[in-house]
C-alpha positions as CSV (number, residue, x, y, z in Angstrom):
1,M,-73.3,-2.0,-55.9
2,P,-75.6,-2.5,-53.4
3,E,-75.8,-0.8,-50.3
4,T,-73.3,-2.9,-47.9
5,L,-74.9,-5.5,-45.4
6,H,-74.6,-5.2,-41.8
7,L,-74.6,-9.0,-40.8
8,A,-75.3,-10.3,-36.9
9,A,-72.1,-12.7,-35.9
10,T,-74.9,-15.8,-35.9
11,S,-74.5,-18.8,-37.6
12,D,-76.9,-17.3,-40.8
13,G,-74.5,-14.2,-40.7
14,I,-71.5,-16.4,-40.6
15,A,-72.8,-18.4,-43.2
16,K,-73.9,-15.4,-45.4
17,A,-70.5,-14.3,-45.0
18,A,-69.0,-17.5,-46.1
19,Y,-71.0,-17.9,-49.1
20,L,-69.9,-13.8,-50.2
21,L,-66.6,-14.6,-50.0
22,R,-67.0,-17.6,-52.1
23,A,-68.6,-15.3,-54.8
24,G,-65.4,-12.7,-54.9
25,G,-67.1,-11.0,-52.5
26,L,-65.2,-8.4,-50.0
27,V,-66.3,-8.7,-45.8
28,A,-65.0,-6.5,-43.5
29,M,-64.6,-9.2,-40.2
30,P,-63.9,-9.0,-36.7
31,T,-60.5,-9.5,-35.1
32,E,-59.0,-9.2,-31.9
33,T,-56.7,-6.5,-33.1
34,V,-58.9,-4.5,-35.8
35,Y,-61.5,-5.2,-38.5
36,G,-60.0,-6.9,-41.9
37,L,-61.1,-7.0,-44.7
38,A,-61.5,-10.0,-46.3
39,A,-61.3,-11.6,-49.6
40,D,-60.5,-15.2,-51.2
41,A,-57.1,-15.1,-50.8
42,C,-56.7,-17.5,-54.4
43,D,-59.2,-14.9,-56.3
44,D,-56.8,-12.8,-58.2
45,R,-59.9,-10.6,-58.7
46,A,-61.5,-10.5,-55.4
47,V,-58.0,-9.2,-53.9
48,A,-57.6,-6.6,-56.6
49,R,-61.0,-5.2,-55.2
50,I,-59.2,-5.2,-51.8
51,Y,-57.0,-2.4,-53.1
52,A,-59.6,-0.8,-54.9
53,A,-62.2,-0.6,-52.3
54,K,-59.4,0.7,-49.8
55,N,-58.0,3.3,-52.7
56,R,-54.4,1.5,-51.7
57,P,-52.0,3.2,-53.7
58,S,-49.3,0.3,-53.9
59,F,-49.3,-3.6,-54.0
60,N,-47.8,-4.5,-50.7
61,P,-47.9,-7.9,-49.5
62,L,-50.9,-8.8,-47.5
63,I,-51.5,-11.2,-44.6
64,V,-53.2,-14.2,-44.8
65,H,-55.8,-15.5,-42.1
66,L,-56.4,-19.3,-41.4
67,P,-58.3,-21.2,-38.8
68,D,-55.5,-23.7,-37.8
69,M,-51.9,-24.9,-37.7
70,A,-53.1,-27.4,-40.5
71,Q,-54.0,-25.4,-43.3
72,V,-50.7,-22.9,-42.2
73,A,-48.5,-25.9,-43.6
74,R,-50.8,-26.0,-47.0
75,F,-49.0,-22.8,-47.9
76,A,-46.2,-22.2,-46.6
77,L,-43.1,-24.0,-44.7
78,V,-42.9,-23.5,-40.6
79,P,-39.3,-23.6,-39.6
80,P,-38.3,-24.8,-35.8
81,G,-38.5,-20.9,-34.7
82,A,-41.6,-20.0,-36.0
83,E,-43.3,-23.1,-34.7
84,A,-42.3,-22.1,-31.3
85,L,-43.5,-18.9,-31.4
86,A,-47.1,-20.6,-32.9
87,A,-47.3,-22.6,-30.0
88,A,-46.8,-19.8,-27.7
89,F,-48.9,-16.9,-29.4
90,W,-51.7,-18.5,-32.5
91,P,-53.8,-17.8,-32.4
92,G,-53.5,-14.5,-30.9
93,P,-52.3,-10.6,-32.2
94,L,-48.9,-12.0,-34.1
95,T,-48.2,-12.3,-38.2
96,M,-45.0,-14.3,-39.6
97,V,-43.7,-14.2,-42.5
98,L,-42.8,-17.5,-43.8
99,P,-41.4,-19.2,-46.9
100,L,-44.0,-19.8,-49.3
101,R,-44.9,-23.4,-50.9
102,E,-44.5,-23.1,-54.8
103,E,-47.9,-23.8,-56.5
104,C,-49.9,-23.5,-53.6
105,G,-52.6,-21.5,-55.0
106,L,-52.9,-17.9,-53.7
107,S,-53.0,-14.9,-55.7
108,P,-49.5,-13.1,-56.6
109,L,-51.4,-9.9,-55.5
110,V,-51.6,-11.2,-51.8
111,T,-47.6,-11.7,-51.6
112,A,-46.8,-8.9,-53.9
113,G,-44.9,-11.4,-55.9
114,L,-42.3,-12.3,-53.1
115,T,-41.6,-15.8,-52.5
116,T,-42.8,-15.3,-48.6
117,V,-46.3,-14.8,-47.0
118,A,-47.6,-13.2,-44.2
119,I,-49.6,-15.8,-42.1
120,R,-51.9,-14.7,-38.9
121,L,-54.1,-17.1,-36.8
122,P,-56.8,-14.8,-35.5
123,A,-58.2,-15.7,-31.9
124,H,-61.6,-13.5,-32.3
125,P,-64.2,-16.2,-32.3
126,V,-66.0,-14.6,-35.2
127,A,-63.3,-14.6,-37.2
128,R,-62.3,-17.9,-36.5
129,A,-66.0,-19.2,-36.6
130,L,-66.4,-17.3,-40.5
131,L,-62.4,-18.7,-41.3
132,R,-64.0,-22.4,-40.9
133,A,-67.2,-22.0,-42.9
134,F,-65.2,-20.5,-45.4
135,G,-62.7,-23.0,-45.7
136,G,-59.6,-21.6,-47.6
137,P,-57.1,-18.5,-46.9
138,V,-58.8,-14.8,-46.5
139,A,-56.4,-11.9,-47.3
140,A,-57.4,-9.2,-45.0
141,P,-55.4,-5.7,-44.6
142,S,-57.8,-3.6,-42.4
143,A,-61.0,-2.4,-43.2
144,N,-60.3,1.3,-43.8
145,P,-59.8,3.1,-46.6
146,S,-55.8,3.5,-47.0
147,G,-54.5,6.2,-44.9
148,R,-57.4,6.5,-42.8
149,V,-57.7,5.2,-38.5
150,S,-57.7,1.6,-38.3
151,P,-61.4,0.5,-37.6
152,T,-62.1,-1.7,-34.2
153,R,-65.6,-1.4,-34.1
154,A,-68.2,-2.2,-37.2
155,A,-69.5,1.3,-37.5
156,H,-66.2,2.6,-38.1
157,V,-66.3,0.3,-41.1
158,L,-69.3,1.3,-42.4
159,A,-68.1,5.0,-42.1
160,G,-65.1,4.2,-44.5
161,L,-66.3,1.6,-46.6
162,S,-69.6,1.7,-47.1
163,G,-71.1,1.2,-50.7
164,R,-67.7,-0.3,-51.6
165,I,-67.7,-4.1,-50.0
166,E,-70.8,-6.4,-50.0
167,A,-70.8,-6.7,-46.2
168,V,-69.4,-6.2,-42.7
169,L,-69.5,-9.1,-39.9
170,D,-70.3,-7.2,-36.7
171,G,-68.5,-8.8,-34.0
172,G,-68.6,-6.0,-31.6
173,A,-65.3,-4.0,-30.4
174,C,-62.2,-5.2,-30.8
175,A,-60.0,-6.3,-28.0
176,V,-56.6,-5.2,-28.7
177,G,-56.8,-2.0,-30.8
178,V,-53.7,-2.4,-32.0
179,E,-52.2,-4.4,-35.4
180,S,-51.0,-7.8,-35.2
181,T,-46.9,-7.5,-34.7
182,I,-45.1,-8.7,-37.8
183,I,-42.0,-10.9,-37.3
184,A,-40.1,-11.5,-40.5
185,M,-39.4,-15.7,-39.7
186,D,-37.3,-16.9,-43.5
187,G,-34.1,-15.8,-42.0
188,P,-33.2,-14.8,-38.9
189,A,-36.1,-13.3,-36.7
190,A,-37.0,-9.8,-37.5
191,L,-39.0,-7.2,-36.0
192,L,-41.1,-5.6,-39.0
193,R,-43.5,-3.9,-37.3
194,P,-44.5,-3.8,-33.4
195,G,-47.9,-5.0,-32.2
196,G,-50.2,-6.6,-30.0
197,V,-47.5,-8.9,-28.7
198,S,-44.5,-7.4,-27.3
199,V,-41.1,-7.9,-28.3
200,E,-39.9,-9.2,-24.9
201,A,-42.7,-11.9,-25.2
202,I,-41.5,-13.1,-28.7
203,E,-37.4,-12.7,-27.4
204,A,-38.4,-14.8,-24.3
205,V,-39.7,-18.0,-26.7
206,L,-37.0,-17.5,-29.2
207,G,-34.2,-17.0,-26.4
208,A,-32.6,-14.3,-28.3
209,Q,-32.9,-11.0,-29.4
210,L,-35.2,-10.2,-32.5
211,A,-32.9,-8.0,-35.5
212,L,-34.2,-4.7,-36.6
213,P,-35.5,-4.1,-40.3
214,G,-32.9,-0.9,-39.7
215,D,-30.1,-2.8,-39.6
216,P,-28.3,-3.8,-42.8
217,A,-27.9,-7.2,-42.6
218,T,-31.5,-8.3,-41.8
219,P,-34.4,-8.4,-43.9
220,K,-36.3,-4.8,-44.9
221,A,-40.3,-4.6,-44.7
222,P,-41.7,-5.6,-48.3
223,G,-42.4,-2.7,-50.7
224,Q,-39.5,-0.6,-49.4
225,L,-36.9,-1.0,-52.2
226,A,-36.9,1.4,-55.1
227,S,-36.6,-1.8,-57.4
228,H,-38.6,-4.5,-55.8
229,Y,-38.7,-8.1,-57.0
230,A,-37.9,-7.0,-60.7
231,P,-38.1,-9.6,-63.7
232,E,-34.9,-10.3,-65.2
233,A,-35.8,-8.8,-68.4
234,G,-35.5,-5.2,-68.7
235,V,-38.7,-2.9,-68.3
236,R,-40.3,-0.1,-70.6
237,L,-42.8,2.1,-69.3
238,N,-45.3,4.1,-71.8
239,A,-44.7,2.3,-74.3
240,E,-47.7,3.3,-77.7
241,T,-45.0,0.4,-79.9
242,K,-42.6,-1.9,-79.1
243,Q,-39.2,-2.0,-80.2
244,P,-36.8,-4.8,-81.6
245,G,-36.4,-7.8,-79.0
246,E,-39.2,-6.4,-76.6
247,V,-42.3,-7.9,-75.7
248,L,-45.0,-5.6,-75.3
249,V,-47.9,-5.8,-73.1
250,G,-50.8,-3.6,-73.8
251,F,-53.8,-1.7,-72.1
252,G,-56.9,-0.5,-73.8
253,T,-56.4,0.3,-77.1
254,V,-52.6,-0.3,-77.3
255,K,-52.4,-4.0,-78.4
256,G,-49.5,-6.2,-77.5
257,D,-48.2,-9.6,-77.4
258,L,-49.8,-9.9,-73.9
259,T,-52.5,-7.5,-72.1
260,L,-53.5,-6.2,-69.2
261,S,-57.2,-5.7,-70.3
262,D,-58.3,-5.1,-73.7
263,S,-61.5,-3.2,-72.5
264,G,-58.9,-0.5,-70.6
265,D,-60.6,-2.3,-66.8
266,L,-58.2,-1.1,-64.3
267,L,-59.5,-4.3,-61.9
268,E,-58.8,-6.5,-64.6
269,A,-55.2,-5.2,-65.1
270,A,-54.7,-5.5,-61.6
271,A,-55.6,-8.9,-61.3
272,N,-53.6,-9.7,-64.4
273,L,-50.3,-7.9,-63.2
274,F,-47.9,-10.0,-61.3
275,H,-49.2,-13.1,-63.8
276,L,-48.3,-11.1,-66.7
277,L,-44.9,-9.9,-65.3
278,R,-44.1,-13.7,-65.1
279,E,-45.3,-14.5,-68.1
280,A,-43.5,-11.6,-70.0
281,D,-40.7,-11.9,-68.6
282,A,-40.5,-16.0,-69.7
283,L,-41.5,-14.8,-73.3
284,A,-38.5,-12.5,-73.3
285,G,-35.9,-14.6,-72.1
286,P,-32.1,-13.7,-71.5
287,G,-31.2,-10.3,-72.3
288,G,-34.6,-9.5,-73.5
289,A,-36.9,-6.5,-72.6
290,I,-40.3,-5.9,-71.6
291,A,-42.6,-2.6,-72.8
292,F,-45.5,-1.9,-70.8
293,A,-48.2,0.5,-72.4
294,P,-49.4,3.5,-70.6
295,V,-52.2,3.2,-67.3
296,P,-53.9,6.1,-66.5
297,E,-52.4,7.1,-62.8
298,T,-56.3,7.1,-61.4
299,G,-57.6,4.3,-59.2
300,L,-56.2,1.1,-59.1
301,G,-54.5,2.4,-62.2
302,R,-51.7,4.0,-59.3
303,A,-51.0,0.9,-57.5
304,I,-50.3,-0.9,-61.2
305,N,-47.8,1.7,-61.8
306,D,-46.2,2.1,-58.6
307,R,-45.4,-1.9,-59.3
308,L,-44.3,-0.9,-62.8
309,R,-42.1,1.9,-61.7
310,R,-40.9,-0.7,-59.2
311,A,-40.1,-3.1,-61.8
312,A,-38.3,-0.5,-64.2
313,A,-36.2,1.0,-61.8
314,P,-32.2,0.3,-61.8
315,R,-31.1,-3.0,-60.1
316,S,-28.9,-2.4,-57.1
């Protein structure tokens, strides 16, 4: 990949960043919390590249960034409590997990195959200008290698991701400097992550206390369950051949009924994973089984295998 571009937050820089996003590129953008690593949230391959660039070991849900409430309704259902929080805190450092609209066009890598979507309307003027110029949903986790300190300046992004992404759009230092608060609004309002909006302020708007994720009756943060949104069919891993009644999903030299990637390309496999989980489940039918070919435990293979192990885990 060519050297990462350092774009000024001018009309030309924003237009270039939007062009790169439309072409499937990765662009780090400033928000009021931290810099986010943005990609077209409807493009499977672009979203898979986020995980590759960050060296992220698991496919956890990503936050979708939008410019206004009119776009939110395209992708999610907004219950009354969420409408009240949106009126009070959007645009701003609040993320809400909302019921996902069916057939809304988001990549399943963004939602990690869940029936919910995490959405935020950032307040940073440069982020808002880029979102308007791009015109679609943007998936954007923090723009840093997985496990490293979140970046609050363009220089921090370049120190960790230079050469792995197409550009960083420099909007100066982030004002808040901590990630957004995440509230689950697909049931009883629950705190999933504290952040830039205080719990007390949120509870004042809702007129009720937030449930905590540690409470047994409340939603858990996505990705915590060992058996995580598994298909109906049983799943067998590291299969070189298929057994009677199985649907074999191949990879590389192992050919199957379906394939994650004929050429053994981990980026292609990651982009195909959730689509093929659904397709293989439908082919297997009631009482059926799915076998997955071995995938190397390197690079994006770690995230693919993490998801497959969750799919294969005993059901609770």
